[in-house]
RODO-2510 file (C-alpha; in nm, 4 decimals, decimal comma):
residues 338
     n   res          X          Y          Z
     1     m    -2,4832     1,3737     4,2065
     2     s    -2,4970     1,0238     4,0854
     3     l    -2,3176     0,9269     3,7528
     4     n    -2,5360     0,9114     3,4549
     5     l    -2,3603     0,6349     3,2494
     6     d    -2,6674     0,6073     2,9675
     7     g    -2,5079     0,4325     2,6971
     8     i    -2,1824     0,2990     2,8263
     9     i    -2,1884    -0,0563     2,8520
    10     g    -1,9069    -0,2556     3,0541
    11     n    -1,7967    -0,3577     3,3932
    12     s    -1,4190    -0,4446     3,3384
    13     p    -1,1804    -0,3081     3,5831
    14     a    -1,0343    -0,0865     3,3721
    15     l    -1,3576     0,0870     3,2999
    16     r    -1,4383     0,0955     3,6397
    17     e    -1,1211     0,3024     3,7123
    18     v    -1,2462     0,5322     3,4763
    19     f    -1,5764     0,5855     3,6306
    20     k    -1,3920     0,6559     3,9670
    21     v    -1,2442     0,9703     3,8048
    22     l    -1,5634     1,0464     3,6137
    23     e    -1,7541     1,0460     3,9411
    24     k    -1,4816     1,3085     4,1270
    25     v    -1,4501     1,5394     3,7997
    26     a    -1,8005     1,5915     3,7037
    27     p    -1,9545     1,8031     3,9481
    28     t    -1,6565     2,0375     3,8768
    29     d    -1,5918     2,2860     3,6058
    30     s    -1,2083     2,1657     3,5415
    31     t    -1,1376     2,1514     3,1933
    32     v    -1,0798     1,7547     3,0955
    33     l    -0,8764     1,6036     2,8336
    34     i    -0,9723     1,2624     2,7204
    35     t    -0,7128     1,0533     2,5317
    36     g    -0,7849     0,7015     2,3838
    37     e    -0,7848     0,5254     2,0503
    38     s    -0,9999     0,5871     1,7688
    39     g    -1,3466     0,4082     1,8154
    40     t    -1,3272     0,3755     2,1950
    41     g    -1,6173     0,5665     2,2660
    42     k    -1,4913     0,9086     2,3765
    43     e    -1,8005     1,1034     2,2995
    44     l    -2,0199     0,8772     2,5019
    45     l    -1,7641     0,9419     2,8097
    46     v    -1,7744     1,3128     2,7309
    47     r    -2,1641     1,3050     2,7164
    48     a    -2,1809     1,0993     3,0582
    49     l    -1,9620     1,3773     3,2074
    50     h    -2,2024     1,6718     3,0981
    51     k    -2,5423     1,4532     3,1941
    52     s    -2,3485     1,4007     3,5401
    53     s    -2,2513     1,7723     3,6108
    54     r    -2,4357     2,0875     3,7015
    55     r    -2,4423     2,1708     3,3535
    56     a    -2,6702     1,8742     3,2667
    57     g    -2,9774     2,1043     3,1597
    58     a    -2,8033     2,3292     2,9412
    59     p    -2,6478     2,2462     2,5949
    60     f    -2,4085     1,9905     2,5012
    61     i    -2,2195     2,1120     2,1732
    62     p    -1,9687     1,8798     2,0141
    63     i    -1,7630     1,9715     1,7030
    64     n    -1,5132     1,7421     1,5609
    65     c    -1,2068     1,9636     1,4758
    66     g    -1,0857     1,7126     1,2211
    67     a    -1,4099     1,7002     1,0191
    68     i    -1,4386     2,0646     0,9265
    69     p    -1,2224     2,2440     0,7015
    70     r    -0,9572     2,4755     0,8745
    71     e    -1,0940     2,7680     0,6841
    72     l    -1,4247     2,7008     0,8284
    73     l    -1,3271     2,6054     1,1632
    74     e    -1,2949     2,9332     1,3353
    75     s    -1,6268     3,0447     1,2138
    76     e    -1,8121     2,7426     1,3278
    77     l    -1,6395     2,7760     1,6850
    78     f    -1,6676     3,1442     1,7380
    79     g    -1,9609     3,2533     1,4739
    80     h    -1,9037     3,5441     1,2409
    81     e    -2,0471     3,8833     1,1129
    82     k    -2,2467     3,9654     0,8206
    83     g    -1,9783     4,0357     0,5358
    84     a    -1,6820     3,8796     0,7223
    85     f    -1,6250     3,6673     0,4207
    86     t    -1,7710     3,5692     0,0756
    87     h    -2,1194     3,4106     0,1350
    88     a    -2,1603     3,5488     0,5140
    89     i    -2,4837     3,6928     0,4226
    90     r    -2,6058     3,7282     0,7659
    91     s    -2,4375     3,7180     1,1317
    92     r    -2,4288     3,3774     1,3029
    93     p    -2,3316     3,2678     1,6505
    94     g    -2,0789     2,9872     1,7010
    95     r    -2,0664     2,6805     1,8894
    96     f    -1,9357     2,8444     2,2142
    97     e    -2,2079     3,1036     2,1944
    98     l    -2,4630     2,8424     2,1606
    99     a    -2,3456     2,6344     2,4529
   100     d    -2,3291     2,9235     2,6920
   101     g    -2,4118     2,7684     3,0406
   102     g    -2,3330     2,4345     2,9046
   103     t    -2,0317     2,2127     2,7748
   104     v    -1,8372     2,2320     2,4446
   105     f    -1,6736     1,8945     2,3193
   106     l    -1,3662     1,9518     2,0955
   107     d    -1,3303     1,5976     1,9568
   108     e    -0,9877     1,5572     1,7763
   109     i    -0,8570     1,8378     1,8868
   110     g    -0,4883     1,7242     1,7848
   111     e    -0,5991     1,8147     1,4430
   112     m    -0,6471     2,1720     1,5068
   113     d    -0,4536     2,4265     1,3387
   114     l    -0,1931     2,6305     1,5473
   115     s    -0,3607     2,9720     1,4777
   116     l    -0,6731     2,8606     1,5962
   117     q    -0,5286     2,6932     1,9098
   118     v    -0,4210     3,0405     2,0137
   119     k    -0,7927     3,1526     2,0248
   120     i    -0,9282     2,8250     2,2262
   121     l    -0,6311     2,9194     2,4822
   122     r    -0,7910     3,2540     2,5149
   123     v    -1,1451     3,1262     2,5550
   124     l    -0,9997     2,8808     2,8331
   125     q    -0,8392     3,1707     3,0095
   126     e    -1,0301     3,4661     2,9824
   127     k    -1,3948     3,2903     2,8940
   128     e    -1,4386     3,5167     2,6124
   129     i    -1,4658     3,4994     2,2236
   130     e    -1,4768     3,7135     1,9239
   131     r    -1,6804     3,6691     1,6055
   132     v    -1,5084     3,6586     1,2643
   133     g    -1,5208     4,0009     1,1214
   134     g    -1,6608     4,1189     1,4578
   135     t    -1,5044     4,3913     1,6960
   136     q    -1,7045     4,3031     2,0047
   137     i    -1,6067     4,0584     2,2982
   138     k    -1,8447     3,8345     2,4212
   139     k    -1,8363     3,6388     2,7401
   140     v    -1,9262     3,2886     2,7576
   141     d    -1,9631     3,0462     3,0194
   142     v    -1,8738     2,7016     2,8746
   143     r    -1,7021     2,4174     3,0316
   144     v    -1,4656     2,2717     2,7892
   145     v    -1,3610     1,9023     2,7323
   146     a    -1,1396     1,7842     2,4439
   147     a    -1,0424     1,4489     2,3184
   148     t    -0,7727     1,3177     2,0893
   149     n    -0,6385     0,9733     1,9624
   150     r    -0,2971     1,1435     1,9363
   151     d     0,0026     1,1718     2,1731
   152     l    -0,0068     1,5519     2,2384
   153     e     0,3003     1,5560     2,4475
   154     h     0,4783     1,4226     2,1148
   155     e     0,2870     1,6632     1,9200
   156     v     0,4038     1,9519     2,1436
   157     a     0,7639     1,8015     2,1160
   158     a     0,7165     1,8075     1,7246
   159     h     0,5707     2,1668     1,7484
   160     r     0,2483     2,0523     1,6151
   161     f     0,0615     2,1645     1,9340
   162     r     0,1042     2,4582     2,1534
   163     e     0,2708     2,3451     2,4788
   164     d     0,0706     2,6402     2,6705
   165     l    -0,2550     2,5255     2,5591
   166     f    -0,1850     2,1390     2,6144
   167     y    -0,1239     2,2147     2,9847
   168     r    -0,4546     2,4367     3,0006
   169     l    -0,6294     2,1402     2,8505
   170     n    -0,4737     1,8794     3,0572
   171     v    -0,6115     1,9640     3,4039
   172     i    -0,7603     1,6563     3,4364
   173     p    -0,6233     1,3764     3,1986
   174     m    -0,8658     1,0654     3,1420
   175     h    -0,7419     0,7823     2,9572
   176     l    -1,0561     0,5454     2,7991
   177     p    -0,8851     0,1901     2,7522
   178     a    -0,8963     0,0172     2,4430
   179     l    -1,1226    -0,2636     2,3757
   180     r    -0,8756    -0,5521     2,4326
   181     e    -0,7631    -0,3827     2,7775
   182     r    -1,1346    -0,4300     2,8952
   183     v    -1,1612    -0,7972     3,0110
   184     g    -1,5010    -0,9041     3,0168
   185     d    -1,6672    -0,6499     2,8262
   186     v    -1,6512    -0,7755     2,4853
   187     l    -1,9373    -0,9916     2,5158
   188     l    -2,1443    -0,7795     2,7258
   189     l    -2,1089    -0,5085     2,4368
   190     a    -2,1618    -0,7764     2,1431
   191     e    -2,4813    -0,8985     2,3311
   192     a    -2,6100    -0,5657     2,3681
   193     f    -2,5308    -0,4570     2,0139
   194     m    -2,7047    -0,7805     1,8694
   195     r    -3,0152    -0,6996     2,0636
   196     r    -3,0325    -0,3428     1,9349
   197     f    -2,9853    -0,4361     1,5845
   198     c    -3,2050    -0,7748     1,5636
   199     g    -3,4766    -0,5459     1,7411
   200     l    -3,4490    -0,3018     1,4521
   201     k    -3,5232    -0,5959     1,2258
   202     n    -3,7925    -0,7642     1,4368
   203     r    -3,5386    -1,0657     1,4676
   204     k    -3,5071    -1,2535     1,8091
   205     p    -3,1459    -1,1720     1,9232
   206     l    -2,8797    -1,4166     1,8090
   207     a    -2,7148    -1,6008     2,0601
   208     f    -2,3233    -1,7050     2,0226
   209     k    -2,1655    -2,0477     2,0500
   210     p    -1,8945    -2,0891     2,2766
   211     e    -1,6234    -2,1038     2,0315
   212     a    -1,7441    -1,7917     1,8546
   213     s    -1,7193    -1,6414     2,2142
   214     d    -1,4067    -1,7277     2,2667
   215     m    -1,2852    -1,5935     1,9419
   216     l    -1,4140    -1,2498     1,9884
   217     e    -1,2841    -1,2268     2,3566
   218     n    -0,9329    -1,3164     2,2261
   219     y    -0,9452    -1,0881     1,9050
   220     s    -0,7412    -0,7879     1,9450
   221     w    -1,0086    -0,5199     1,8132
   222     p    -0,7879    -0,2792     1,6477
   223     g    -1,1225    -0,0854     1,5389
   224     n    -1,2329    -0,1009     1,9246
   225     v    -1,5967    -0,0540     2,0295
   226     r    -1,6754     0,1062     1,6716
   227     e    -1,5621    -0,2096     1,4822
   228     l    -1,7584    -0,4391     1,7339
   229     e    -2,0751    -0,2477     1,6842
   230     n    -2,0380    -0,2857     1,2965
   231     l    -1,9657    -0,6583     1,3035
   232     m    -2,2500    -0,7181     1,5253
   233     e    -2,5038    -0,5089     1,2606
   234     r    -2,3447    -0,7225     0,9854
   235     l    -2,4038    -1,0471     1,1618
   236     s    -2,7607    -0,9349     1,2547
   237     i    -2,8119    -0,9250     0,8527
   238     l    -2,6123    -1,2100     0,7423
   239     c    -2,6159    -1,4847     0,9779
   240     d    -2,8851    -1,7504     0,8751
   241     n    -2,8744    -1,9495     1,2215
   242     a    -2,9949    -1,8611     1,5502
   243     q    -2,6659    -1,8715     1,6836
   244     v    -2,3370    -1,7166     1,5874
   245     a    -2,0688    -1,9617     1,4972
   246     t    -1,7160    -1,9377     1,4251
   247     d    -1,7959    -1,9446     1,0432
   248     d    -1,9650    -1,6635     1,0850
   249     l    -1,6950    -1,4686     1,1852
   250     p    -1,4494    -1,2798     0,9306
   251     e    -1,1083    -1,4037     0,8162
   252     k    -0,9201    -1,1175     0,9995
   253     i    -1,0520    -1,2601     1,3294
   254     w    -0,9550    -1,6086     1,2613
   255     k    -0,5898    -1,4806     1,1649
   256     d    -0,5680    -1,2516     1,4717
   257     v    -0,6436    -1,5276     1,7265
   258     g    -0,4132    -1,7639     1,5462
   259     q    -0,6667    -2,0110     1,4022
   260     v    -0,6862    -2,1574     1,0609
   261     r    -1,0579    -2,1765     0,9170
   262     e    -1,0844    -2,5360     0,7806
   263     r    -1,1663    -2,4948     0,4141
   264     p    -1,3786    -2,8116     0,2223
   265     a    -1,1559    -3,0247     0,0352
   266     p    -1,1623    -2,9351    -0,3558
   267     a    -1,4174    -3,1149    -0,5481
   268     v    -1,2741    -3,4141    -0,7483
   269     f    -1,4419    -3,6456    -0,9751
   270     a    -1,5388    -3,9621    -0,7914
   271     t    -1,4414    -4,2757    -0,9811
   272     p    -1,6127    -4,6171    -0,8837
   273     t    -1,3533    -4,9124    -0,7858
   274     g    -1,1945    -5,0423    -1,0976
   275     f    -1,2589    -4,7563    -1,2979
   276     c    -0,9619    -4,6139    -1,4961
   277     w    -0,9394    -4,3174    -1,7401
   278     p    -0,8065    -4,3287    -2,0739
   279     c    -0,4592    -4,2812    -2,0989
   280     l    -0,2017    -4,2028    -2,3546
   281     k    -0,1064    -4,5914    -2,4031
   282     d    -0,4591    -4,6617    -2,4842
   283     m    -0,4505    -4,4214    -2,7394
   284     q    -0,1184    -4,5336    -2,8927
   285     e    -0,2429    -4,8927    -2,8784
   286     k    -0,5130    -4,8265    -3,1033
   287     s    -0,2863    -4,6256    -3,3420
   288     l    -0,5192    -4,3106    -3,3106
   289     g    -0,4559    -3,9339    -3,2834
   290     l    -0,6143    -3,7583    -3,0101
   291     k    -0,9190    -3,6162    -3,2597
   292     e    -0,9982    -4,0073    -3,3634
   293     f    -0,9420    -4,1255    -3,0159
   294     l    -1,1916    -3,8770    -2,8510
   295     d    -1,4533    -3,9052    -3,1423
   296     e    -1,4607    -4,2894    -3,0487
   297     i    -1,5331    -4,2158    -2,6805
   298     e    -1,7973    -3,9786    -2,7839
   299     e    -1,9627    -4,2178    -3,0220
   300     r    -1,9470    -4,5105    -2,7627
   301     l    -2,1172    -4,2922    -2,5190
   302     l    -2,3933    -4,2014    -2,7545
   303     r    -2,4496    -4,5293    -2,8826
   304     e    -2,4705    -4,6639    -2,4927
   305     a    -2,7276    -4,3838    -2,4146
   306     l    -2,9567    -4,4458    -2,6969
   307     d    -2,9353    -4,8158    -2,6109
   308     r    -3,0304    -4,7331    -2,2347
   309     a    -3,2961    -4,5115    -2,3461
   310     s    -3,4490    -4,7650    -2,6067
   311     g    -3,3749    -4,5054    -2,8861
   312     v    -3,5893    -4,2188    -2,7165
   313     k    -3,3616    -3,9192    -2,7705
   314     n    -3,5303    -3,7025    -2,5000
   315     q    -3,4226    -3,9695    -2,2354
   316     a    -3,0763    -4,0176    -2,4131
   317     a    -2,9890    -3,6471    -2,4032
   318     e    -3,0776    -3,6624    -2,0173
   319     f    -2,8424    -3,9519    -1,9652
   320     l    -2,5583    -3,7358    -2,1510
   321     g    -2,6450    -3,4279    -1,9729
   322     v    -2,6904    -3,2233    -2,3079
   323     k    -2,9763    -3,0643    -2,4864
   324     r    -3,1755    -3,2724    -2,7108
   325     t    -3,0894    -3,0374    -2,9968
   326     t    -2,7139    -3,1145    -2,9195
   327     l    -2,7791    -3,4820    -2,9188
   328     i    -2,9403    -3,4754    -3,2493
   329     e    -2,6501    -3,2798    -3,3969
   330     k    -2,3914    -3,5136    -3,2701
   331     l    -2,6062    -3,8165    -3,4219
   332     k    -2,6294    -3,6622    -3,7453
   333     k    -2,2681    -3,5690    -3,7612
   334     k    -2,1529    -3,9340    -3,6683
   335     k    -2,4432    -4,0766    -3,8895
   336     l    -2,6085    -4,2695    -3,6001
   337     d    -2,9457    -4,0829    -3,6542
   338     d    -3,0898    -4,3874    -3,8624
***
């Protein structure tokens, strides 16, 4: 059976090694434990595993063990009988029953409570479950694939994860490499995401300038593929040009690759050659205080503006960059409105 890798993009040596293992494991019913950092795309890999197996036509049921409150997770996994707890107004099957014949994906299994780990172990060993509040044992035919971003061996040593469950899950270990380890895949993914997001916005896909491409490839991507996908969506909305330039990339990328973004020089007052701002010495030579000195400067500017405007107050106000009413008030105050 050929691999169904729909949705997985990449051709790096690290990813090809994963595909080799996947090709051998997919036709079997062996339990698989996938490890990898958050955002690497573990669920995509599990879906590819399911689609490439003999169970492809049966249900694929994912459940995030860290996203469901612990008191509800048992019911979600194994179902419950009517009256088993408050609000259990009817019987309901759990994910394992719904996945009968197919695959159950236990994502972030490292977050699972120790009391539930015992019941997962029973499913793996005996292929049977018992609903919450029930007395009947139900047989289920499911393949279990688990994933975690934790070091489960460390969790076992810290007594936060059952050793027997770890070895039962870890029949076939698979490690999904971080994006920074997938040499050559960053731009393939970036271009694919950009085509998708620009297509959703009826926009021509943005290209990447060589300098921007270099920065994307050299960035460490702590958020992995998920971070790259989010950045491409942001650029597809905010980038004004047809090409993504380095200035379009966030500051954290600049810092991570060891480059400093050039900032425009702060605005300064341009002064013509030979011009000198009034200084303290000028004020002292005239034997004036600050207020009187500034009043004299203001009066000189008012007179000059009126002269240049031939007495037309609207135009004089424009020369000074003030409203006409402001100019008139100042002229009245200085008795220059005659």
